N, C-alpha and C positions, 0 to 999 in steps of 0.2 A: 148157344149164342153165336150168331154169325160173326165171322172174322171181319174186322174193319178194313175197308178197302183203302190201300195206301196209294197215293198218286205217284206213279213212276215217271211219267213224261213231264218234265219241268221245262216250261218255256221261259227263257231268260229275257226275251222281248215279248211283252204282252201281246197276245193275238188281237185283243180289242184295240190296242194302240195301232197295230199294223193295218187294221181294216181301213183306216183313213187313207192309206197308201195303196189300197187294192187296185188291181188292174181291171177288175170286172165290177159290174153294178151291184152284185150281192155281197161283196166283201169277202169272197172266199179264196181268191187267187191273187198272187203278187209276183211281179218279175223279180228274179234273183240272179245275181251275177257273182261268181266266185273269183277270188284272186288266183286260184290254182287251175281254173278251167276256162276254156275259150268261149264256149257258147252260153248265152243267158238261157234261163229256164223260167217257164211260167209254173209256179209251184202253189200248192194249197198252203194257205197261211198256217194251218195246224201242223204242217210238216217242216217248218223252218224255225231256226233259233231254238232248238229243243235239245235237252240232254237228260238222260236217265238219272233220277235220284239226286239232282243238283241241290235241291232243298229238302231232301229226305235222308238225313244221315242215320247210320246205325247207332242206336243207343246202347247203354250199358247192359240192357236186358237182351241184346241181340236183335231187337226189332227196329225197323225204320220208323222215324217220326217225321210226318209231313205237316206238322203244325204250321211251320213257316209258309209252306206252299199254299195252305188254305188261307192264311193271313194275306198273302200276296194276291190270291184270287179275289178276296173281298175288296182289296184296294183297287184292283183292276176294273171293278164295276164302275168306277168313276169315268173310265174312258167311254162308257156308254151313256153317260148322263148328258142331258141337254146343254149343260154348262160347258162340257168338253167339246161338243159339236160347235158351240159358239166360238170357242177357242180356235178351232180348226178352220172355221169358215167366215166368221163375222169380225166385228170390232168391239169386243167387250172391254170393260174397264179393268185393266190389269192392276190398277191400284186398289181395287175393291178387295178388302182383306180376305174374305172367304175364298174367292176365286184364286187369289195369289197364293194362299196357303195350299190349296188343292194342287195347283200346277207345280209349286215348289217341291211338295212331297213326292209327286209323281216323277219329277225330274231326278230327285235325289235317289229314289229307289231304283229307277231305270238305270242310273249310272252305276250304282253299287252292286247290282245283282248279277252281273255278267260273269262267265267263266274266267275272263281276263282278270277280274278283281280277285277271284279265288286263287288264281295262280300267283298274283301279287301277294296275297295274304300268306300263301305257303312259302314264298321266297323270303318274306320278312321273318317268318318263323324260323326258317333255316339259318338266316343271318344271325338272329339273336342266339339260337342254340349253338352255332359254331363259335360265336364270340365268347359266350360265357364258358363254353367247354374248353376254350384255350387259356382261360385264366387259371392261376395256381389255386385260387379259392373263390368261392362265390361271393359277390358283394352283398352287403346287407340292404343296400338301397341303390336306386338310380334316380337321376334327375330327368324328368320328362316335362317339357313345356314349362320350365322354371318351377316345377313342383317335385318334391321329394316323394318317391314311391318306395315303400318298404317291400322287400322281397321275402317270400316264404320259401325257405330252403327245402322244406318237406315236399313241396310240389315240383321241385326241379326234375326228378327222374321222369315223372309223367309228362312234363313239358318237353324235355329233351327227346324222349322216345315216342312222341305223339305220332299216331298213324294218320293216314289220309282221312279216315272217318273222324278222328279226334279233331283234326283241323277243320273239317267241314262243319262239325257241330259248333266249334268256336266262331267260325266265319258266319254261319247262319244266325248265331246269337247277336253278333255285331251288326248284321243286316237289319235286325229289329230296332237299331238305334239310328236309322236313317233320318229321323226327325231332326237330329243335331245338324246334319248337312243341309236339310231343308231350311232351317233357321238362317243359315249363312246365305243361302240363295235368296231368301226373303229380303235380306239387307242390301243386296246388290241392286244396281240400276238395270231396269228391264227395257229392251227395245225389241220390237217385233218387225221383222222384214216381211213384206207382203208382195206377192206376185198375183197379177190378174189371171195368169194361166197356171195350171198344175204342173210345175216344173221341178220342184224340190224332191230330193230322194231322202231315204234314211238308211240305216244299216243294222247289223247285228250288234252294234255298240253305239246306240243312238246319241248319247250325251257326250259331247266333246268338251273336256275340261282343259283349258290352256290351248296349246297348239300341238301339232303332230310331230314336231321336230325336237323342241327343247324339253328339258326336264320339268316335271310338275313342281311349281313353286308355291303352292298353297292358294287356297281360295281367297285369302285376304290380300294377296299381292296386288299392287296398283295396276299391273298390266294384265291381270287375269281376265279371261273371257270364257264364258260357258255357252256352248251352242247346243240347242235342242230343237231338232225339226219337229214341228207340231203336226204338219200336214203338207201336202204338195204345194200349198199356197202360203204357208206360214212357217217362219223359223224364229224361234225365240233366242235372243242374245242377252246374256247377263254379264255385267262388268262392274268394276269398282270406280266409276266416274260419277261421283255424286253431284257434280256441277252441271251435268247434262240432264235434260228433261227425262223423267221416268215414265214408264208405261206408255210410250209413244209408238205409233205405227209409222213405218217408213216404206214407201213404195220401192220396189226393185227397179233400179234405173240402169241396170247393166245385165249382161248375160248371167244366167244362174250358175254357170260353170265353176266360177271360183268358190262359191258357197258349196256346191255339190262336191267339189274336189276335197274340201276340208272334211266333209262328212264321209266320203269314200275312203280317204286316207286313215280315218279313225276306226274303220271297220276291223273286226277281228278277222273275218274272211269274206262276208257277203254284203253286197249292196242290195237294198230292197227299193223297188221303184214302181210307180203306177204305169210307167211307159217303158218301152223296150230299152234296156241298158245300153244297147248299141248306139242309140240316139244320144243318150247321156254322155257316153264315152267320146263320141265324135265332137260334142260341144266342149268337153274338157280338153281334148287334144288341140282343138282349134284355139282355145283360150291360152293354153300353154305356149303354143307356137307364136301367138300374137304377143305374148309377154316375153318371148325369147327364152323360155325355160328349156 
């Protein structure tokens, strides 16, 4: 019996999503700029935002399990659907429930699946492990979100001594619950910023939750804003302003630099753009100087 092929190269930003920002006509190459290198590069989309075995942890039997990678690949097919092309280029009705659900789920998964989120997951695990290890005895329960959660002391050694692969398995399982985040996105007010020209960029961390300076205050905070670049001419903004009109399109009436700066600051390392990043950076610098930053 042939051995099942396990997906090793895991793209945490969907290639099908990045095609909308491609620099060529066939959707194969994209401009990339690194925070750590001076010169922008024209890269093949299948060579960017990729990490080995990010969604293929080692199981108890010593074999890697890429079930989540395959599930994500199925979800990414939506980026190739006519409805997504309309999202990127036209003026669809974002109040239409099927479309709204599709975009909300794609945004939630795109936000949660990055290596940055895995690093956050590991840091939270370490904080919990250090806190309980410092106690004289383990508590029988903790209060989380006003709910009492009973603790199983028998599982403590495994939790305390969890390996990188143990945490990856737990994180992958949590990723499968992105629908809960999508439901919160659905309840927010949506506004779509529209440019007549392809001026917007994206990054290796496309979904910006909150701002890039302050702490994350929760998706239900009154001042929360979620930013998701859909294409070089569309940026989705979600917020908690129910008195404002929902699912409306707003023409870009200013330089795209301020929006692109937010997207760029949220990047893990790389900017992705359909045009040369040097041009994008010149705009952002000019905007910063104009604002006297």
